[in-house]
KETIBA-674961 format. One record per residue (C-alpha): residue number from 1; residue in three letters; z, y, x. Coordinates in nm, 2 decimals, padded with zeros to 4 digits, m for minus. Layout:
<pts>
   seq   type       zz       yy       xx
   NUM    ALA        Z        Y        X
...
</pts>
This chain:
<pts>
   seq   type       zz       yy       xx
     1    UNK   m03.77    00.78   m01.22
     2    UNK   m03.98    01.09   m01.20
     3    UNK   m04.35    01.11   m01.29
     4    UNK   m04.50    01.34   m01.02
     5    UNK   m04.87    01.31   m01.12
     6    UNK   m05.08    01.12   m01.37
     7    UNK   m05.46    01.09   m01.38
     8    UNK   m05.60    00.83   m01.61
     9    UNK   m05.95    00.84   m01.77
    10    UNK   m06.05    00.74   m02.12
    11    UNK   m06.12    00.38   m02.01
    12    UNK   m05.76    00.35   m01.88
    13    UNK   m05.86    00.36   m01.51
    14    UNK   m05.66    00.59   m01.28
    15    UNK   m05.34    00.65   m01.09
    16    UNK   m04.98    00.76   m01.13
    17    UNK   m04.75    00.91   m00.86
    18    UNK   m04.39    00.80   m00.92
    19    UNK   m04.06    00.89   m00.75
    20    UNK   m03.78    00.63   m00.79
    21    UNK   m03.43    00.78   m00.78
    22    UNK   m03.21    00.50   m00.89
    23    UNK   m03.19    00.12   m00.83
    24    UNK   m03.29    00.04   m01.18
    25    UNK   m03.63    00.21   m01.11
    26    UNK   m03.72   m00.07   m00.87
    27    UNK   m03.69   m00.32   m01.16
    28    UNK   m03.92   m00.09   m01.37
    29    UNK   m04.16   m00.07   m01.08
    30    UNK   m04.16   m00.45   m01.05
    31    UNK   m04.28   m00.46   m01.41
    32    UNK   m04.54   m00.19   m01.35
    33    UNK   m04.71   m00.30   m01.02
    34    UNK   m04.95   m00.60   m01.06
    35    UNK   m05.15   m00.81   m00.82
    36    UNK   m05.49   m00.65   m00.77
    37    UNK   m05.35   m00.30   m00.80
    38    UNK   m05.36   m00.06   m00.51
    39    UNK   m05.04    00.09   m00.38
    40    UNK   m05.01    00.39   m00.15
    41    UNK   m04.67    00.45    00.00
    42    UNK   m04.48    00.56    00.31
    43    UNK   m04.39    00.27    00.54
    44    UNK   m04.27    00.17    00.89
    45    UNK   m04.51   m00.01    01.12
    46    UNK   m04.45   m00.16    01.47
    47    UNK   m04.72   m00.03    01.70
    48    UNK   m04.81   m00.16    02.05
    49    UNK   m04.93    00.10    02.30
    50    UNK   m05.09    00.02    02.63
    51    UNK   m05.02    00.25    02.93
    52    UNK   m05.26    00.34    03.21
    53    UNK   m05.10    00.08    03.43
    54    UNK   m05.17   m00.20    03.18
    55    UNK   m04.82   m00.25    03.06
    56    UNK   m04.75   m00.22    02.69
    57    UNK   m04.47   m00.07    02.49
    58    UNK   m04.39   m00.10    02.12
    59    UNK   m04.25    00.16    01.89
    60    UNK   m04.19    00.20    01.52
    61    UNK   m04.38    00.47    01.34
    62    UNK   m04.37    00.60    00.99
    63    UNK   m04.72    00.62    00.82
    64    UNK   m04.88    00.62    00.48
    65    UNK   m05.07    00.31    00.39
    66    UNK   m05.28    00.20    00.09
    67    UNK   m05.27   m00.18    00.02
    68    UNK   m05.44   m00.41   m00.23
    69    UNK   m05.14   m00.58   m00.38
    70    UNK   m05.12   m00.96   m00.33
    71    UNK   m04.75   m01.04   m00.37
    72    UNK   m04.45   m00.87   m00.52
    73    UNK   m04.09   m00.97   m00.46
    74    UNK   m03.78   m00.82   m00.63
    75    UNK   m03.43   m00.87   m00.49
    76    UNK   m03.20   m00.85   m00.79
    77    UNK   m02.89   m00.82   m00.58
    78    UNK   m03.01   m00.53   m00.36
    79    UNK   m03.25   m00.38   m00.62
    80    UNK   m03.51   m00.39   m00.35
    81    UNK   m03.89   m00.42   m00.40
    82    UNK   m04.12   m00.56   m00.13
    83    UNK   m04.50   m00.54   m00.19
    84    UNK   m04.74   m00.74    00.04
    85    UNK   m05.11   m00.68    00.07
    86    UNK   m05.41   m00.59    00.28
    87    UNK   m05.48   m00.24    00.41
    88    UNK   m05.78   m00.09    00.22
    89    UNK   m05.80    00.27    00.37
    90    UNK   m05.86    00.38    00.72
    91    UNK   m05.53    00.43    00.91
    92    UNK   m05.44    00.55    01.26
    93    UNK   m05.20    00.26    01.31
    94    UNK   m05.32   m00.02    01.08
    95    UNK   m05.66   m00.19    01.09
    96    UNK   m05.87   m00.22    00.77
    97    UNK   m05.79   m00.56    00.61
    98    UNK   m05.47   m00.61    00.81
    99    UNK   m05.17   m00.75    00.61
   100    UNK   m04.87   m00.53    00.57
   101    UNK   m04.55   m00.55    00.36
   102    UNK   m04.42   m00.23    00.21
   103    UNK   m04.05   m00.19    00.12
   104    UNK   m04.04    00.07   m00.16
   105    UNK   m03.75    00.31   m00.10
   106    UNK   m03.55    00.53   m00.33
   107    UNK   m03.64    00.90   m00.33
   108    UNK   m03.98    00.83   m00.16
   109    UNK   m04.28    00.87   m00.38
   110    UNK   m04.56    00.61   m00.41
   111    UNK   m04.89    00.60   m00.59
   112    UNK   m05.02    00.32   m00.81
   113    UNK   m05.39    00.28   m00.87
   114    UNK   m05.50    00.05   m01.16
   115    UNK   m05.84   m00.04   m01.30
   116    UNK   m05.66   m00.06   m01.64
   117    UNK   m05.34    00.11   m01.75
   118    UNK   m05.25   m00.08   m02.07
   119    UNK   m05.01    00.04   m02.34
   120    UNK   m04.72   m00.18   m02.24
   121    UNK   m04.73   m00.05   m01.88
   122    UNK   m04.76    00.31   m01.98
   123    UNK   m04.47    00.28   m02.22
   124    UNK   m04.27    00.12   m01.94
   125    UNK   m04.34    00.43   m01.72
   126    UNK   m04.24    00.66   m02.00
   127    UNK   m03.92    00.48   m02.06
   128    UNK   m03.83    00.48   m01.69
   129    UNK   m03.90    00.85   m01.67
   130    UNK   m03.71    00.96   m01.98
   131    UNK   m03.33    00.97   m01.92
   132    UNK   m03.26    00.98   m02.29
   133    UNK   m03.47    00.67   m02.36
   134    UNK   m03.26    00.45   m02.13
   135    UNK   m02.93    00.63   m02.14
   136    UNK   m02.82    00.35   m02.37
   137    UNK   m02.45    00.37   m02.27
   138    UNK   m02.22    00.65   m02.39
   139    UNK   m01.86    00.72   m02.32
   140    UNK   m01.57    00.92   m02.47
   141    UNK   m01.29    00.98   m02.22
   142    UNK   m00.98    01.12   m02.38
   143    UNK   m00.62    01.20   m02.37
   144    UNK   m00.41    01.39   m02.62
   145    UNK   m00.58    01.73   m02.67
   146    UNK   m00.87    01.67   m02.43
   147    UNK   m01.19    01.47   m02.46
   148    UNK   m01.53    01.44   m02.29
   149    UNK   m01.84    01.29   m02.46
   150    UNK   m02.10    01.17   m02.21
   151    UNK   m02.43    00.98   m02.18
   152    UNK   m02.46    00.75   m01.89
   153    UNK   m02.75    00.61   m01.69
   154    UNK   m02.71    00.40   m01.38
   155    UNK   m02.77    00.71   m01.17
   156    UNK   m02.59    00.99   m01.35
   157    UNK   m02.35    01.10   m01.62
   158    UNK   m02.47    01.37   m01.86
   159    UNK   m02.20    01.58   m02.03
   160    UNK   m02.27    01.63   m02.40
   161    UNK   m01.94    01.78   m02.52
   162    UNK   m01.60    01.88   m02.41
   163    UNK   m01.32    01.91   m02.66
   164    UNK   m00.99    02.09   m02.58
   165    UNK   m00.74    02.13   m02.86
   166    UNK   m00.38    02.25   m02.84
   167    UNK   m00.14    01.99   m02.97
   168    UNK    00.24    02.07   m02.99
   169    UNK    00.45    01.84   m02.78
   170    UNK    00.69    01.60   m02.95
   171    UNK    01.02    01.75   m03.04
   172    UNK    00.90    02.11   m02.98
   173    UNK    00.75    02.16   m03.33
   174    UNK    00.77    02.03   m03.68
   175    UNK    00.63    01.67   m03.69
   176    UNK    00.39    01.76   m03.98
   177    UNK    00.24    02.04   m03.77
   178    UNK    00.19    01.80   m03.48
   179    UNK    00.02    01.54   m03.70
   180    UNK   m00.21    01.80   m03.85
   181    UNK   m00.31    01.91   m03.50
   182    UNK   m00.38    01.55   m03.39
   183    UNK   m00.60    01.50   m03.70
   184    UNK   m00.80    01.81   m03.63
   185    UNK   m00.84    01.70   m03.27
   186    UNK   m00.97    01.36   m03.37
   187    UNK   m01.20    01.52   m03.63
   188    UNK   m01.36    01.73   m03.35
   189    UNK   m01.41    01.43   m03.13
   190    UNK   m01.57    01.24   m03.41
   191    UNK   m01.80    01.53   m03.50
   192    UNK   m01.91    01.55   m03.13
   193    UNK   m01.99    01.17   m03.13
   194    UNK   m02.20    01.21   m03.45
   195    UNK   m02.38    01.52   m03.32
   196    UNK   m02.46    01.41   m02.96
   197    UNK   m02.51    01.03   m02.97
   198    UNK   m02.84    00.88   m03.09
   199    UNK   m02.74    00.53   m03.21
   200    UNK   m03.10    00.42   m03.22
   201    UNK   m03.09    00.44   m02.84
   202    UNK   m02.72    00.41   m02.75
   203    UNK   m02.62    00.04   m02.75
   204    UNK   m02.26    00.07   m02.63
   205    UNK   m01.99    00.34   m02.65
   206    UNK   m01.69    00.32   m02.43
   207    UNK   m01.38    00.49   m02.56
   208    UNK   m01.13    00.52   m02.27
   209    UNK   m00.78    00.67   m02.26
   210    UNK   m00.43    00.62   m02.12
   211    UNK   m00.19    00.47   m02.37
   212    UNK   m00.28    00.42   m02.73
   213    UNK   m00.48    00.74   m02.78
   214    UNK   m00.81    00.55   m02.79
   215    UNK   m00.68    00.30   m03.05
   216    UNK   m00.53    00.57   m03.28
   217    UNK   m00.85    00.77   m03.26
   218    UNK   m01.07    00.47   m03.33
   219    UNK   m00.86    00.38   m03.64
   220    UNK   m00.88    00.74   m03.76
   221    UNK   m01.26    00.75   m03.72
   222    UNK   m01.32    00.42   m03.90
   223    UNK   m01.08    00.51   m04.19
   224    UNK   m01.27    00.84   m04.22
   225    UNK   m01.60    00.65   m04.21
   226    UNK   m01.49    00.42   m04.50
   227    UNK   m01.36    00.71   m04.71
   228    UNK   m01.67    00.92   m04.66
   229    UNK   m01.91    00.62   m04.67
   230    UNK   m02.05    00.72   m04.33
   231    UNK   m02.30    00.43   m04.28
   232    UNK   m02.40    00.54   m03.93
   233    UNK   m02.05    00.48   m03.80
   234    UNK   m01.98    00.17   m04.01
   235    UNK   m02.31    00.00   m03.91
   236    UNK   m02.25    00.07   m03.54
   237    UNK   m01.88   m00.02   m03.53
   238    UNK   m01.95   m00.32   m03.31
   239    UNK   m02.10   m00.09   m03.04
   240    UNK   m01.76    00.07   m02.96
   241    UNK   m01.57   m00.08   m02.66
   242    UNK   m01.20    00.04   m02.62
   243    UNK   m01.07    00.03   m02.26
   244    UNK   m00.78    00.17   m02.06
   245    UNK   m00.82    00.47   m01.82
   246    UNK   m00.57    00.65   m01.60
   247    UNK   m00.65    00.99   m01.76
   248    UNK   m00.87    01.17   m02.01
   249    UNK   m01.06    01.35   m01.73
   250    UNK   m01.42    01.25   m01.66
   251    UNK   m01.35    01.13   m01.31
   252    UNK   m01.15    00.84   m01.45
   253    UNK   m01.48    00.70   m01.60
   254    UNK   m01.58    00.56   m01.27
   255    UNK   m01.28    00.33   m01.25
   256    UNK   m01.35    00.21   m01.60
   257    UNK   m01.71    00.12   m01.54
   258    UNK   m01.63   m00.04   m01.20
   259    UNK   m01.39   m00.29   m01.37
   260    UNK   m01.58   m00.63   m01.36
   261    UNK   m01.44   m00.74   m01.70
   262    UNK   m01.55   m00.41   m01.86
   263    UNK   m01.90   m00.43   m01.69
   264    UNK   m01.94   m00.78   m01.84
   265    UNK   m01.84   m00.67   m02.19
   266    UNK   m02.08   m00.37   m02.17
   267    UNK   m02.36   m00.59   m02.04
   268    UNK   m02.33   m00.80   m02.35
   269    UNK   m02.29   m00.50   m02.59
   270    UNK   m02.59   m00.31   m02.44
   271    UNK   m02.82   m00.61   m02.50
   272    UNK   m02.67   m00.67   m02.84
   273    UNK   m02.99   m00.56   m03.02
   274    UNK   m03.20   m00.83   m02.83
   275    UNK   m02.92   m01.09   m02.87
   276    UNK   m02.89   m01.03   m03.24
   277    UNK   m03.27   m01.05   m03.29
   278    UNK   m03.27   m01.39   m03.10
   279    UNK   m02.98   m01.51   m03.31
   280    UNK   m03.16   m01.42   m03.63
   281    UNK   m03.47   m01.61   m03.50
   282    UNK   m03.26   m01.92   m03.42
   283    UNK   m03.09   m01.91   m03.77
   284    UNK   m03.43   m01.88   m03.94
   285    UNK   m03.57   m02.16   m03.73
   286    UNK   m03.30   m02.39   m03.87
   287    UNK   m03.28   m02.26   m04.23
   288    UNK   m03.63   m02.13   m04.31
   289    UNK   m03.86   m02.26   m04.03
   290    UNK   m04.18   m02.14   m04.21
   291    UNK   m04.07   m01.78   m04.13
   292    UNK   m03.99   m01.85   m03.76
   293    UNK   m04.25   m01.95   m03.50
   294    UNK   m04.27   m01.95   m03.12
   295    UNK   m04.55   m02.01   m02.88
   296    UNK   m04.85   m01.79   m02.84
   297    UNK   m05.09   m01.98   m03.07
   298    UNK   m04.85   m02.00   m03.37
   299    UNK   m04.75   m01.63   m03.32
   300    UNK   m05.11   m01.51   m03.30
   301    UNK   m05.19   m01.70   m03.62
   302    UNK   m04.90   m01.53   m03.80
   303    UNK   m05.02   m01.19   m03.66
   304    UNK   m05.38   m01.25   m03.79
   305    UNK   m05.22   m01.25   m04.14
   306    UNK   m05.01   m00.94   m04.06
   307    UNK   m04.70   m01.15   m04.12
   308    UNK   m04.49   m01.05   m03.82
   309    UNK   m04.18   m00.85   m03.90
   310    UNK   m04.02   m00.87   m03.55
   311    UNK   m04.19   m00.99   m03.23
   312    UNK   m03.97   m01.11   m02.95
   313    UNK   m04.15   m01.11   m02.61
   314    UNK   m04.02   m01.16   m02.26
   315    UNK   m04.12   m00.91   m01.99
   316    UNK   m04.20   m01.21   m01.77
   317    UNK   m04.53   m01.24   m01.96
   318    UNK   m04.65   m00.90   m01.86
   319    UNK   m04.61   m00.99   m01.49
   320    UNK   m04.85   m01.28   m01.52
   321    UNK   m05.10   m01.32   m01.23
   322    UNK   m05.36   m01.42   m01.49
   323    UNK   m05.51   m01.09   m01.60
   324    UNK   m05.67   m01.23   m01.93
   325    UNK   m05.34   m01.38   m02.02
   326    UNK   m05.15   m01.06   m01.96
   327    UNK   m05.41   m00.86   m02.17
   328    UNK   m05.36   m01.12   m02.45
   329    UNK   m04.99   m01.03   m02.48
   330    UNK   m05.06   m00.66   m02.46
   331    UNK   m05.31   m00.69   m02.75
   332    UNK   m05.05   m00.89   m02.95
   333    UNK   m04.79   m00.62   m02.89
   334    UNK   m05.03   m00.34   m02.99
   335    UNK   m05.15   m00.53   m03.30
   336    UNK   m04.79   m00.60   m03.43
   337    UNK   m04.70   m00.23   m03.39
   338    UNK   m05.02   m00.12   m03.57
   339    UNK   m04.93   m00.35   m03.86
   340    UNK   m04.58   m00.19   m03.89
   341    UNK   m04.39   m00.47   m03.71
   342    UNK   m04.10   m00.42   m03.47
   343    UNK   m04.15   m00.53   m03.10
   344    UNK   m03.85   m00.62   m02.88
   345    UNK   m03.93   m00.67   m02.51
   346    UNK   m03.65   m00.88   m02.35
   347    UNK   m03.55   m00.84   m01.99
   348    UNK   m03.56   m01.17   m01.80
   349    UNK   m03.25   m01.05   m01.61
   350    UNK   m03.04   m01.09   m01.92
   351    UNK   m02.92   m01.43   m02.07
   352    UNK   m03.11   m01.36   m02.40
   353    UNK   m03.43   m01.31   m02.20
   354    UNK   m03.37   m01.64   m02.01
   355    UNK   m03.33   m01.82   m02.35
   356    UNK   m03.65   m01.67   m02.48
   357    UNK   m03.83   m01.77   m02.16
   358    UNK   m03.73   m02.13   m02.24
   359    UNK   m03.92   m02.10   m02.57
   360    UNK   m04.25   m01.99   m02.39
   361    UNK   m04.14   m01.63   m02.38
   362    UNK   m04.28   m01.53   m02.73
   363    UNK   m04.14   m01.57   m03.08
   364    UNK   m04.18   m01.41   m03.42
   365    UNK   m03.98   m01.36   m03.74
   366    UNK   m04.21   m01.34   m04.03
   367    UNK   m04.21   m01.12   m04.34
   368    UNK   m04.30   m01.42   m04.56
   369    UNK   m04.33   m01.80   m04.51
   370    UNK   m04.64   m01.95   m04.36
   371    UNK   m04.61   m02.33   m04.38
   372    UNK   m04.99   m02.35   m04.33
   373    UNK   m04.94   m02.28   m03.96
   374    UNK   m04.75   m02.60   m03.91
   375    UNK   m04.98   m02.79   m04.15
   376    UNK   m05.29   m02.68   m03.95
   377    UNK   m05.13   m02.83   m03.64
   378    UNK   m05.06   m03.16   m03.82
   379    UNK   m05.42   m03.18   m03.96
   380    UNK   m05.56   m03.12   m03.61
   381    UNK   m05.34   m03.39   m03.47
   382    UNK   m05.45   m03.64   m03.74
   383    UNK   m05.82   m03.55   m03.68
   384    UNK   m05.79   m03.62   m03.31
   385    UNK   m05.65   m03.96   m03.39
</pts>
């Protein structure tokens, strides 16, 4: 996604002009556009034209329309976004107040007008427009003496490093010399990984090679990490996914990522942060329930005491048609961040997000036990009896 223009006043009212350039941008847009917003975009309209003889002909024309949004539909399979609403600006082909459905298209800019751009929506735009912020997949494609270190988004592969090292062939040199060369080659690849990958953002690292190069390199890297007490590599060991490729050249990465089994493993690994947070919550709920609460009322009570260590919230809640309800969750997110808590927004397209949705879409892990939250509920129940 590209941000073409931004114009927001101090009260949060204003517009942004965005240009989607990959399918994933449509999912971001689905989470940005709300009912009641105005959307200006290029569209196709069927127009009836009457001739002097009285007969009529129809033709399809491209025009720019501004609609007041009433309904938004996202097709997950096709990554297509359809926005329906009434025309609110004079148009040569479409009457004021007439209904029209806009199909947002890749590489065609659109403008969103909002009465209130909240912090969650602005952060969503910034994330969509920053390749580094959502390039959460990295890859190392290698064969003996050659390696590429890349960052991957759904639209592009960004080269970060190319390593070329001369390794003597088997039988043509002393075996010790060959082993030393391989070790130096592995060290260079490991250095490139540490220099170019931000493990706070990257959630999965594919290491691909023909034969056993990937396995031998990974063993070397982990042994080195243990010997040097490299916590960064040791703590992120589970993010590495070792897979076969036909060569160590970058073009072989496509075949790796297109493999359905690999795609499934990567999907799970990329969402590992959210999955782990949800697992921690479920464990706490069973072992120390006074530090784990779900449901907006309980979570808000915990937040009032600045007790929230980690807030888990589904992106479904920010698409609510009820504006006050949506603002309520935005205020909660802002407040938790101000109090030093961590906020994890779950995608409802992932299984962890679906599970969170079943628990009303919001949950919290607390810094300290708050049994009084549950006790307050019981006292209210007994009072009502």
